[in-house]
Residue frames as a rotation matrix with the C-alpha (Angstrom) as fourth column:
MET 1
-0.596 -0.803 0.013 16.32
0.793 -0.586 0.168 -72.33
-0.127 0.110 0.986 27.74
SER 2
0.564 0.807 -0.172 14.77
0.782 -0.590 -0.202 -68.98
-0.264 -0.021 -0.964 28.24
THR 3
-0.429 -0.651 0.626 15.76
0.781 -0.615 -0.104 -65.78
0.453 0.445 0.773 26.63
ALA 4
0.115 0.406 -0.906 15.36
0.785 -0.596 -0.167 -62.72
-0.608 -0.692 -0.388 28.69
THR 5
-0.009 -0.066 0.998 14.55
0.796 -0.605 -0.033 -59.66
0.606 0.793 0.058 26.71
ALA 6
-0.437 -0.217 -0.873 15.64
0.750 -0.623 -0.220 -56.47
-0.496 -0.751 0.435 28.31
THR 7
0.491 0.612 0.620 13.43
0.820 -0.565 -0.091 -53.55
0.295 0.553 -0.779 27.56
LYS 8
-0.634 -0.768 0.096 15.20
0.731 -0.635 -0.250 -50.29
0.253 -0.088 0.963 27.27
ALA 9
0.004 0.609 -0.793 13.73
0.690 -0.576 -0.438 -47.27
-0.724 -0.546 -0.422 29.06
PRO 10
0.562 0.253 0.788 12.53
0.793 -0.434 -0.427 -44.59
0.234 0.865 -0.444 26.63
THR 11
-0.590 -0.807 0.013 14.85
0.795 -0.583 -0.165 -41.63
0.141 -0.087 0.986 26.16
PRO 12
0.146 0.672 -0.726 13.36
0.687 -0.596 -0.414 -38.44
-0.712 -0.439 -0.549 27.61
ALA 13
0.747 0.201 0.633 12.68
0.619 -0.556 -0.555 -35.46
0.240 0.807 -0.540 25.36
THR 14
-0.310 -0.948 -0.070 15.63
0.941 -0.296 -0.165 -33.11
0.136 -0.117 0.984 24.95
ASP 15
-0.138 0.185 -0.973 15.70
0.456 -0.860 -0.228 -29.44
-0.879 -0.475 0.034 25.90
LYS 16
-0.906 -0.238 -0.350 16.10
-0.198 -0.494 0.847 -28.59
-0.374 0.836 0.400 22.22
GLN 17
-0.692 0.720 0.056 12.89
0.545 0.470 0.695 -30.49
0.474 0.511 -0.717 21.40
LYS 18
-0.022 0.698 -0.715 11.05
0.955 -0.196 -0.220 -28.70
-0.294 -0.688 -0.663 24.21
ALA 19
-0.444 -0.208 -0.872 12.24
0.086 -0.978 0.189 -25.28
-0.892 0.009 0.452 23.00
PHE 20
-0.990 0.088 -0.109 11.16
-0.115 -0.067 0.991 -26.10
0.080 0.994 0.076 19.45
LEU 21
-0.415 0.888 -0.198 7.79
0.866 0.452 0.213 -27.28
0.278 -0.084 -0.957 20.75
ASP 22
-0.110 0.334 -0.936 7.32
0.625 -0.709 -0.327 -23.92
-0.773 -0.621 -0.131 22.50
LYS 23
-0.777 -0.248 -0.579 8.08
-0.248 -0.725 0.643 -22.09
-0.579 0.643 0.502 19.26
LEU 24
-0.890 0.456 -0.022 5.62
0.185 0.403 0.896 -24.19
0.417 0.793 -0.443 17.29
LEU 25
-0.266 0.826 -0.497 2.90
0.960 0.177 -0.219 -23.80
-0.092 -0.536 -0.839 19.92
ASP 26
-0.300 0.085 -0.950 3.20
0.232 -0.960 -0.159 -20.00
-0.925 -0.268 0.268 19.56
GLU 27
-0.661 -0.098 -0.744 2.98
-0.572 -0.576 0.584 -19.96
-0.486 0.811 0.325 15.78
ARG 28
-0.886 0.315 -0.340 0.66
-0.061 0.647 0.760 -22.86
0.459 0.694 -0.554 14.90
VAL 29
-0.016 0.956 0.294 -3.05
-0.930 -0.123 0.347 -23.53
0.368 -0.268 0.890 15.34
HIS 30
-0.740 -0.242 -0.628 -3.57
-0.040 0.948 -0.317 -26.42
0.672 -0.209 -0.711 17.78
GLN 31
0.363 0.930 0.059 -6.07
-0.291 0.053 0.955 -27.91
0.885 -0.364 0.290 20.21
LEU 32
-0.208 -0.526 -0.825 -3.63
0.622 0.579 -0.527 -28.68
0.755 -0.622 0.207 23.03
THR 33
0.856 0.491 0.158 -4.60
0.145 -0.523 0.840 -27.51
0.496 -0.696 -0.519 26.50
PRO 34
0.270 -0.788 0.554 -2.03
-0.811 -0.496 -0.309 -26.09
0.518 -0.366 -0.773 28.94
ASP 35
0.430 -0.081 0.899 -2.24
-0.675 0.633 0.380 -29.34
-0.600 -0.770 0.217 30.97
MET 36
0.933 -0.071 0.353 -1.52
0.268 0.792 -0.548 -31.44
-0.241 0.606 0.758 27.88
ILE 37
0.646 -0.728 0.231 1.44
-0.170 -0.432 -0.886 -29.23
0.744 0.533 -0.403 27.01
ARG 38
0.232 -0.535 0.813 2.86
-0.969 -0.196 0.148 -29.43
0.080 -0.822 -0.564 30.54
LEU 39
0.645 0.081 0.760 2.45
-0.299 0.942 0.154 -33.23
-0.703 -0.327 0.631 30.56
ALA 40
0.940 -0.301 0.164 4.18
0.275 0.378 -0.884 -33.54
0.204 0.876 0.438 27.18
LYS 41
0.413 -0.826 0.383 7.13
-0.521 -0.559 -0.645 -31.46
0.747 0.067 -0.661 28.35
ASP 42
0.150 -0.331 0.932 7.48
-0.976 0.100 0.193 -33.33
-0.156 -0.938 -0.308 31.64
LYS 43
0.189 0.083 0.979 6.80
-0.395 0.919 -0.002 -36.96
-0.899 -0.386 0.206 30.67
ALA 44
0.929 0.287 -0.235 7.10
-0.321 0.301 -0.898 -37.37
-0.187 0.909 0.372 26.88
SER 45
0.282 -0.840 0.464 9.87
0.512 0.541 0.667 -39.46
-0.811 0.050 0.582 25.42
ALA 46
-0.525 -0.577 -0.626 12.06
-0.254 -0.596 0.762 -38.16
-0.813 0.559 0.166 22.60
ARG 47
-0.912 0.224 0.344 10.09
0.411 0.500 0.762 -40.29
-0.001 0.836 -0.548 20.13
ASP 48
0.040 0.988 -0.149 6.71
0.980 -0.068 -0.187 -39.00
-0.195 -0.138 -0.971 21.38
MET 49
0.138 -0.067 -0.988 8.00
0.167 -0.982 0.090 -35.42
-0.976 -0.178 -0.124 21.31
SER 50
-0.866 -0.475 -0.153 9.19
-0.097 -0.139 0.985 -35.88
-0.490 0.869 0.074 17.72
SER 51
-0.580 0.734 0.353 5.75
0.805 0.451 0.385 -37.15
0.123 0.508 -0.853 16.78
LEU 52
0.329 0.703 -0.630 4.08
0.773 -0.584 -0.248 -34.16
-0.542 -0.405 -0.736 18.44
ILE 53
-0.265 -0.525 -0.809 6.49
-0.105 -0.818 0.566 -31.79
-0.958 0.235 0.162 16.68
ASP 54
-0.956 -0.071 0.286 5.73
0.257 0.273 0.927 -33.41
-0.144 0.959 -0.242 13.32
THR 55
-0.108 0.992 0.067 2.00
0.994 0.110 -0.028 -32.99
-0.035 0.063 -0.997 13.95
LEU 56
0.389 0.232 -0.892 2.46
0.416 -0.908 -0.055 -29.29
-0.822 -0.349 -0.450 14.76
LEU 57
-0.650 -0.678 -0.344 4.68
-0.054 -0.410 0.911 -28.75
-0.758 0.610 0.230 11.72
ASN 58
-0.819 0.407 0.404 1.79
0.545 0.336 0.768 -29.97
0.177 0.849 -0.497 9.55
ALA 59
0.087 0.868 -0.488 -0.73
0.895 -0.284 -0.345 -27.72
-0.438 -0.407 -0.802 11.36
PRO 60
0.361 0.079 0.929 -1.62
0.681 -0.703 -0.204 -24.37
0.637 0.706 -0.308 9.75
ARG 61
-0.746 -0.659 -0.095 0.07
0.586 -0.582 -0.564 -21.22
0.317 -0.476 0.820 10.97
LYS 62
0.023 0.710 -0.704 -1.82
0.805 -0.430 -0.408 -18.74
-0.592 -0.558 -0.581 13.12
PRO 63
0.481 0.163 0.862 -2.92
0.746 -0.592 -0.304 -15.70
0.460 0.789 -0.406 11.12
LYS 64
-0.663 -0.739 -0.119 -0.74
0.719 -0.585 -0.374 -12.65
0.207 -0.334 0.920 11.59
PRO 65
0.033 0.685 -0.728 -2.44
0.698 -0.537 -0.473 -9.72
-0.715 -0.493 -0.496 13.30
ALA 66
0.464 0.222 0.858 -3.62
0.830 -0.448 -0.333 -7.08
0.310 0.866 -0.392 10.87
GLU 67
-0.696 -0.718 -0.005 -1.58
0.696 -0.672 -0.253 -3.91
0.178 -0.179 0.967 10.73
PRO 68
-0.122 0.675 -0.727 -3.35
0.584 -0.544 -0.603 -0.91
-0.802 -0.499 -0.328 12.20
ALA 69
0.531 0.413 0.740 -5.06
0.845 -0.318 -0.430 1.27
0.058 0.853 -0.518 9.66
ALA 70
-0.562 -0.775 0.288 -3.03
0.772 -0.617 -0.153 4.25
0.297 0.137 0.945 8.56
THR 71
0.383 0.674 -0.631 -4.14
0.840 -0.539 -0.065 7.31
-0.384 -0.505 -0.773 10.49
ILE 72
-0.534 -0.658 -0.531 -1.95
0.310 -0.737 0.601 9.60
-0.786 0.156 0.598 8.46
GLU 73
0.639 0.769 -0.021 -3.56
0.332 -0.300 -0.894 11.94
-0.694 0.565 -0.447 5.96
PRO 74
0.223 -0.552 0.803 -2.16
0.948 -0.069 -0.311 13.07
0.227 0.831 0.508 2.63
GLY 75
0.998 0.062 -0.013 -0.18
0.064 -0.976 0.206 16.27
0.000 -0.207 -0.978 2.92
VAL 76
0.317 -0.932 0.177 3.27
-0.130 -0.227 -0.965 17.70
0.940 0.282 -0.193 3.55
TYR 77
0.978 -0.048 -0.205 5.40
0.210 0.332 0.920 16.42
0.024 -0.942 0.335 6.43
LYS 78
0.353 -0.913 0.204 8.83
-0.685 -0.401 -0.609 17.19
0.638 0.075 -0.767 7.85
LYS 79
0.992 -0.120 0.037 11.02
0.068 0.763 0.643 14.41
-0.105 -0.635 0.765 9.23
ASN 80
0.336 -0.941 -0.044 14.69
0.739 0.235 0.631 14.71
-0.584 -0.244 0.774 10.19
GLY 81
-0.219 -0.427 -0.877 14.91
-0.029 -0.896 0.444 18.14
-0.975 0.123 0.184 8.52
ASP 82
-0.990 -0.102 0.093 13.66
0.081 0.109 0.991 16.90
-0.111 0.989 -0.099 5.14
ILE 83
-0.313 0.918 -0.243 10.31
-0.785 -0.394 -0.477 17.67
-0.534 0.042 0.844 3.49
TYR 84
-0.950 0.093 0.297 8.09
0.204 0.906 0.370 14.77
-0.235 0.412 -0.880 2.37
GLU 85
-0.407 0.872 -0.272 4.84
-0.913 -0.376 0.160 14.69
0.037 0.313 0.949 0.46
ILE 86
-0.819 0.295 0.493 2.35
0.147 0.937 -0.317 11.95
-0.555 -0.187 -0.810 1.24
LYS 87
-0.439 0.615 -0.655 -0.06
-0.882 -0.433 0.185 11.51
-0.170 0.659 0.733 -1.60
GLU 88
0.120 0.570 0.813 -2.72
-0.199 0.816 -0.542 8.99
-0.973 -0.097 0.211 -2.52
SER 89
-0.890 -0.452 -0.057 -1.97
-0.173 0.219 0.960 7.06
-0.422 0.864 -0.273 -5.71
ARG 90
-0.461 0.729 -0.506 -4.56
-0.812 -0.117 0.572 6.22
0.358 0.675 0.646 -8.35
THR 91
-0.297 0.302 -0.906 -5.05
0.109 0.953 0.282 2.85
0.949 -0.015 -0.316 -6.69
GLY 92
0.686 0.654 0.319 -5.78
-0.179 -0.274 0.945 4.48
0.706 -0.705 -0.070 -3.32
VAL 93
0.498 -0.604 -0.622 -2.44
0.847 0.493 0.199 3.59
0.186 -0.626 0.757 -1.69
LEU 94
0.960 -0.222 -0.171 -0.56
-0.145 -0.916 0.375 6.30
-0.240 -0.335 -0.911 0.19
ARG 95
0.498 -0.841 0.212 2.90
0.772 0.318 -0.550 7.02
0.395 0.437 0.808 -1.23
VAL 96
0.699 -0.372 -0.610 5.76
0.252 -0.671 0.698 9.01
-0.669 -0.641 -0.375 0.29
LYS 97
0.536 -0.567 0.626 7.99
0.687 -0.138 -0.713 11.21
0.491 0.812 0.315 -1.87
LYS 98
0.047 -0.621 -0.782 10.99
0.784 -0.462 0.414 13.19
-0.619 -0.633 0.466 -0.68
ILE 99
0.902 0.339 0.268 10.92
0.432 -0.736 -0.522 16.79
0.020 0.586 -0.810 -1.86
ARG 100
-0.161 -0.944 -0.287 14.03
0.721 -0.311 0.618 18.53
-0.673 -0.108 0.731 -3.17
VAL 101
0.862 0.349 -0.369 14.29
0.046 -0.777 -0.628 21.87
-0.505 0.524 -0.686 -4.93
VAL 102
-0.153 -0.878 0.454 16.65
0.785 0.172 0.595 21.90
-0.600 0.448 0.663 -7.88
GLY 103
-0.841 -0.112 0.529 17.00
0.415 -0.761 0.499 25.38
0.346 0.639 0.686 -9.34
GLN 104
-0.718 0.675 0.167 13.47
-0.688 -0.653 -0.316 26.75
-0.104 -0.342 0.934 -9.26
LYS 105
0.018 0.724 -0.690 11.80
-0.645 0.536 0.545 23.36
0.764 0.435 0.476 -9.74
VAL 106
0.092 0.128 0.987 10.52
-0.906 0.421 0.030 20.90
-0.412 -0.898 0.155 -7.20
ARG 107
-0.303 -0.230 -0.925 11.67
-0.615 0.788 0.006 17.33
0.728 0.571 -0.381 -7.69
ARG 108
0.540 0.519 0.663 10.03
-0.831 0.454 0.322 14.35
-0.134 -0.725 0.676 -6.03
PHE 109
-0.410 -0.755 -0.511 12.24
-0.725 0.610 -0.319 11.39
0.553 0.240 -0.798 -5.21
ALA 110
0.363 0.475 -0.801 11.43
0.070 0.844 0.532 7.92
0.929 -0.249 0.273 -3.92
SER 111
0.022 -0.285 0.958 11.58
-0.918 -0.385 -0.094 7.67
0.395 -0.878 -0.270 -0.15
LEU 112
-0.677 -0.306 -0.669 12.55
-0.043 0.924 -0.379 4.81
0.735 -0.228 -0.639 2.09
TYR 113
-0.871 0.416 0.261 9.89
-0.347 -0.144 -0.927 5.91
-0.348 -0.898 0.270 4.59
ARG 114
-0.617 0.787 0.007 6.45
0.648 0.503 0.572 4.32
0.446 0.357 -0.821 4.64
PRO 115
-0.130 0.637 0.759 3.35
-0.204 -0.767 0.609 6.39
0.970 -0.076 0.230 5.48
SER 116
0.726 0.459 -0.511 3.01
0.331 0.418 0.846 4.42
0.602 -0.784 0.152 8.73
GLN 117
-0.102 -0.861 -0.499 6.33
0.969 0.027 -0.246 5.87
0.225 -0.509 0.831 9.89
PHE 118
-0.735 -0.057 0.675 4.88
0.057 -0.998 -0.023 9.38
0.675 0.022 0.737 9.99
THR 119
-0.395 0.624 -0.675 2.76
0.899 0.111 -0.423 10.76
-0.189 -0.774 -0.605 12.80
PRO 120
0.608 0.672 0.423 0.42
0.723 -0.689 0.056 13.76
0.329 0.272 -0.904 12.88
ASP 121
0.687 -0.422 -0.592 3.16
0.240 -0.637 0.732 15.54
-0.686 -0.645 -0.336 14.84
ASP 122
-0.359 -0.871 0.337 5.40
0.617 0.049 0.785 15.32
-0.700 0.489 0.520 11.75
ARG 123
0.463 0.596 0.656 2.93
0.886 -0.337 -0.318 17.42
0.032 0.729 -0.684 9.72
ILE 124
-0.498 -0.733 0.464 4.57
0.734 -0.641 -0.223 20.62
0.461 0.230 0.857 8.53
THR 125
0.014 0.441 -0.897 3.95
0.802 -0.541 -0.253 23.72
-0.597 -0.717 -0.362 10.62
LEU 126
0.906 0.360 0.221 3.18
0.422 -0.740 -0.523 27.20
-0.025 0.568 -0.823 9.30
ASP 127
0.607 -0.752 -0.258 6.64
-0.481 -0.606 0.634 28.35
-0.633 -0.261 -0.729 10.39
ASP 128
-0.254 -0.697 0.670 8.30
0.196 0.641 0.742 25.50
-0.947 0.320 -0.026 8.45
ALA 129
0.295 0.456 0.840 6.13
0.911 0.129 -0.391 26.17
-0.287 0.881 -0.377 5.39
SER 130
0.987 0.057 -0.153 6.93
0.027 -0.982 -0.187 29.90
-0.161 0.180 -0.970 5.52
GLY 131
0.241 -0.970 -0.020 10.64
-0.395 -0.117 0.911 29.19
-0.887 -0.211 -0.411 5.91
PHE 132
-0.202 -0.242 0.949 10.54
0.651 0.691 0.314 26.88
-0.732 0.681 0.018 2.88
GLY 133
0.653 0.566 0.504 8.69
0.754 -0.418 -0.507 29.57
-0.076 0.711 -0.699 0.89
HIS 134
0.864 -0.388 -0.320 11.17
-0.308 -0.911 0.273 32.28
-0.398 -0.137 -0.907 1.88
GLN 135
-0.012 -0.952 0.306 14.16
-0.168 0.303 0.938 30.07
-0.986 -0.040 -0.163 1.07
TYR 136
-0.621 -0.262 0.739 13.03
0.535 0.547 0.644 28.79
-0.573 0.795 -0.199 -2.34
GLY 137
-0.719 0.429 -0.548 10.22
-0.589 -0.794 0.151 31.16
-0.370 0.431 0.823 -3.41
ILE 138
-0.585 0.517 -0.625 7.94
-0.227 0.636 0.738 28.13
0.779 0.573 -0.255 -3.76
CYS 139
0.191 0.742 0.643 4.82
-0.943 -0.043 0.330 27.26
0.272 -0.669 0.692 -1.77
CYS 140
-0.761 -0.576 0.299 5.58
-0.647 0.711 -0.276 24.27
-0.053 -0.404 -0.913 0.45
CYS 141
-0.246 0.751 0.612 2.06
-0.306 0.539 -0.785 22.86
-0.920 -0.381 0.097 0.17
CYS 142
0.784 0.595 0.175 1.32
0.010 0.270 -0.963 22.96
-0.621 0.757 0.206 -3.56
PHE 143
-0.053 -0.956 0.289 4.90
0.561 0.210 0.801 23.52
-0.826 0.205 0.525 -4.80
ARG 144
0.569 0.242 0.786 3.99
0.789 -0.429 -0.440 26.42
0.231 0.870 -0.435 -7.08
LEU 145
-0.544 -0.794 0.272 6.12
0.727 -0.608 -0.319 29.49
0.418 0.025 0.908 -7.59
LEU 146
0.159 0.549 -0.821 5.15
0.838 -0.515 -0.183 32.35
-0.523 -0.658 -0.542 -5.27
THR 147
-0.423 -0.290 0.858 4.46
0.806 -0.554 0.210 35.44
0.415 0.780 0.468 -7.39
ASP 148
0.572 0.704 0.422 2.02
0.357 -0.676 0.644 37.61
0.739 -0.218 -0.638 -5.40
ALA 149
-0.214 -0.711 0.670 3.75
-0.329 -0.593 -0.735 40.12
0.920 -0.377 -0.107 -3.09
GLN 150
0.285 0.403 0.870 1.72
-0.949 -0.009 0.315 39.00
0.135 -0.915 0.380 -0.05
SER 151
0.987 0.080 -0.137 2.45
-0.078 0.997 0.023 35.31
0.138 -0.012 0.990 -0.80
VAL 152
0.234 -0.971 -0.049 6.16
0.279 0.116 -0.953 36.00
0.931 0.210 0.298 -1.13
HIS 153
-0.224 -0.265 0.938 6.06
-0.712 -0.612 -0.343 37.90
0.665 -0.745 -0.052 2.17
ASP 154
0.514 0.532 0.673 4.13
-0.849 0.427 0.311 35.09
-0.122 -0.732 0.671 3.93
GLY 155
-0.613 -0.789 0.037 6.17
-0.761 0.603 0.239 32.34
-0.211 0.119 -0.970 2.24
ILE 156
-0.752 0.468 0.464 2.95
0.437 0.881 -0.180 30.44
-0.493 0.067 -0.867 1.41
GLY 157
-0.824 0.494 0.278 0.09
0.097 -0.359 0.928 30.93
0.558 0.792 0.248 -1.05
PRO 158
-0.627 0.620 0.471 -3.26
-0.778 -0.520 -0.352 32.25
0.027 -0.588 0.809 0.24
VAL 159
0.345 0.776 -0.528 -5.23
-0.724 0.578 0.377 29.18
0.597 0.252 0.761 -0.86
CYS 160
-0.025 -0.445 -0.895 -2.82
0.264 0.861 -0.435 26.76
0.964 -0.248 0.096 0.82
LYS 161
-0.903 -0.302 0.305 -2.71
-0.172 -0.397 -0.902 28.91
0.394 -0.867 0.307 3.95
LYS 162
-0.182 0.925 0.334 -6.50
-0.981 -0.196 0.009 28.66
0.074 -0.326 0.942 4.29
LYS 163
0.491 0.428 -0.759 -6.60
-0.520 0.843 0.139 24.99
0.699 0.326 0.636 3.36
TYR 164
0.105 -0.574 -0.812 -3.73
0.385 0.776 -0.499 23.65
0.917 -0.261 0.303 5.48
PHE 165
-0.793 -0.408 -0.453 -3.63
0.575 -0.254 -0.778 26.18
0.202 -0.877 0.436 8.32
PRO 166
0.046 0.888 0.457 -7.23
0.416 -0.433 0.800 27.27
0.908 0.153 -0.389 8.98
GLY 167
0.837 0.401 -0.372 -7.75
0.501 -0.287 0.817 29.77
0.220 -0.870 -0.441 11.78
LEU 168
0.054 -0.876 -0.480 -4.28
0.821 -0.235 0.521 31.32
-0.568 -0.422 0.706 11.49
């Protein structure tokens, strides 16, 4: 009496497994060559694919690319009609504050913008600074009250005009 044992053909890897493998290959450190990856996708069984996925899940993640260094400088910027001050904190980190004038005082409020969201083109222009000075009687660069007749006429203090707008 002989017993015939039927061997079952291995189940091929599913499309879901292949898609997950692609995701893991993008985010994990591995030593697989493109030929090995192609072979695994074409010929691997569901069990072999699961084993490969488990191996990749235990592999370390690829390091994230470093963010580009901030090219923005501290100063006064205008974005969407609002005035913002970008200032360096005591720890050396750039912080953004939204500027509002309440009465004759300048108030700085927390901003949802990050310094990286500003560009050099957002830097305040002399016309914007003068308009702010004429509207509120306060220098837009240092936020001091304009008292000198020439400063009130220009809408900006003489020191700030030289410092922030040289050659004008």
